[in-house]
N, C-alpha and C positions, 0 to 999 in steps of 0.2 A: 589441492591447497585447502587448508582449513579456513572457515569463514572468519574466525577471529583474526587470523593473519591478514586475510584479504581486506577485511574491514579497516584495519589500521593502515594498510597501504593506500586504499582509496581515500581515506580521511586526510592523507598527507597531500592530496592534490586538490585543485580548485574545481568545484562542481557548480552547476547552475540549474535552477528549477524552471522547467519550461512546461507550457500547456495550462489548460484550465480544468478544474475539477469536473468530472472524475478522471481526467486523463492528464495528471500532472506527474512528471518524471524527473528524476535527477539525471543530469547529463554531464559529460566531460567534453570540452572543446579541445580536440587533439591538435588543432592548428596553433594553439597558444603555446608559447615557449615553456610556461610553467607546467604544462602537462606533457611535454615531449618525452620524458622517460616512461610515462604510462603508455604512450603509443608504442615505444620500443618494446616494452614488456609484452603487450598484446601481440605485437608482430612476431617476437621470438617464440611465444607460446602457441602460435598457430591459430590465433583467433580468426583471421581472415581466410586462412586455409580451410577452416571448418565452415565458415559462412562468408564466401567471397563477395556476395552481393551486399553485405552490410556496409554502411558508410564508414570511411576511414577518417572522417573529419569530426563527426559528432556521434559519440557512443553513450548509450544509456547505462546507468549503474546496474539496473536489474539484468541487462544482457551480459554484463561482465560477470556478475555474481553467478548467474545461471551457467555460464560457460565453465567457470572454475569449480563450482560447488554442486552442480546438478548433473546427474548421470544422463548421458546422451550418446547416440551412435557416433562413430568416428567421422562420418560425413553427413551432409544433408542439412546444414544449418539454415540455408535460405528457405527451406520448405516448412519451417516451424516457427512459432512465436512464443514468447514468454508470457505466461499467464500468472496474475496475482490472485491467489486463491481467496483471500479474505476481502478483496476489492480495494484495499488500501495500496495505491500505487507507489507510496513512499516506503512501504514495508518490504524491503528487499532481502529479508532473511531467506536462506535457502529453503527452509520449511514452508515458506509462503510462495515459492516459485515452482512452476512446472512447465514443460514444453507441450504445446498443442499445435496441431496444424491450423492454418489460418481459418479454415471453415469451421473446425471444432471450437476454436477460440471465439469466433463470432457467435456461435450458438450458445456456448456457456455464458459469455458475457451478456447476451440478451436476457437470460434469466437472472443473472446476477444483478443487472441494473434495475430490472423491474421488481425483483424479489417476489415474483408471482408464483402461483402453483404451476407445476410442470404439466404441459399439455403434450401428451404422447403423440398426437397427430402431427406435431412439428417434425417428428422423425421421418414420417412417411412422405413429407413434402420436400425432403432434401434431394438435391440433384444427385443422380447416380454417379456422376463423374467427379464429385467433390472429393478431394484427397482427405483422408482421415489420419489421425495421429497414429504413427506406427509403433510407438513405444510408451511405456508408463514411466512413473517417477523413479522406478528402480532400474530403468534402462532395458526392461524386458519387452519382448514383442507383444503387442495387443492382438489377441485372437478374437475376442468377443467385443466388438466396438460398442454395441448398444449398452452392454453392461458397464463397460469402461466409462462411457460418456455420462451415463446416469449417475455413476458414483462420483464423477468429477462435479457435476451440477449440484448433487446433494451436499458434497463437501464445501463447494463454493458458496452456496446459499447459507449454509450453517455458519461458516467462518465470517461471511459478510455481515450477517445479522449480529454476531458477537462483537465484531469490530464497530459496527454502527452504534450499538448499545453503549459500548465503552466510550466512544467518541461523544455521544450525547450526554452521558453522565459527567464526563470531564468538562464539557462545555457548560453544563448547568452549574457545576461547582464554581467555574470561573466567573460566570455571570452573577453569582450570589455574593462574590467578594466585595464589589463596590457597594452593594446594598447594606451588607453588614458593617462596612466601614462608615457609611453615612449614619446608620443607626447608632453606632458607638459614639460618633462625633456629636450627634444630637444629645445623647445621654450625658456625655461629659459637660456639654454646654449648659444643659438644664441644671445639673448638679452644682456648677460653679455659681449660678444665680441664686441658688437656695441658701448659700452660706450667710450673706450679710442681711438678709431680710427676715421679717417676722412671719412671712408666709412659707417658711421652709417646709412645714408639714404638708401643706396643700400641694406645693410644687413637687415634693418628693413622691407624694401619692400619684401625681400625674405622670411623673417620669416612670414610675413602676408600671403604671397602666400601659404606657406607650411601649415599654420594652417587653 
């Protein structure tokens, strides 16, 4: 299914935002009557056949998008988790999602949250029995795990830094709006007082200086 089609379908249902930053996710309550047809769609398309351990009452939007739009093996859904590459858990575009094993997901997220330099010693401390991600974003088998996980961490840190910078730039712009509005209001007020008085030249000069 194309993401554009799936996006329109999911937007027709009622979602709720749960969790606290940086773990906030869009979810669908499948026990609600207004989401009953969504539950039937997932059931018919084999969502729980692929991941039988997943909840059939509350399903996250990123899990649905990943199931339909991200390549994965025919079975084994319970042994993998969905990773947000850029760290923005609300960005559920397929290009921002990939499957990782729980252990790999924890490792990558650790560096993503801290945005610190990669410490290669961490790889030697991993428990030998930890299950690793068996396939990449193209659905192909991962043969060189170290190379794969290093590339995921590098991509994750890069995308997260980009998203954080964009978020901060937008936040700064929003914070500047009230300040500009106040300054414009003060300027208009000062100009209105300069009209009937003989001190218009002095006040106009003062206004120009303030602005």
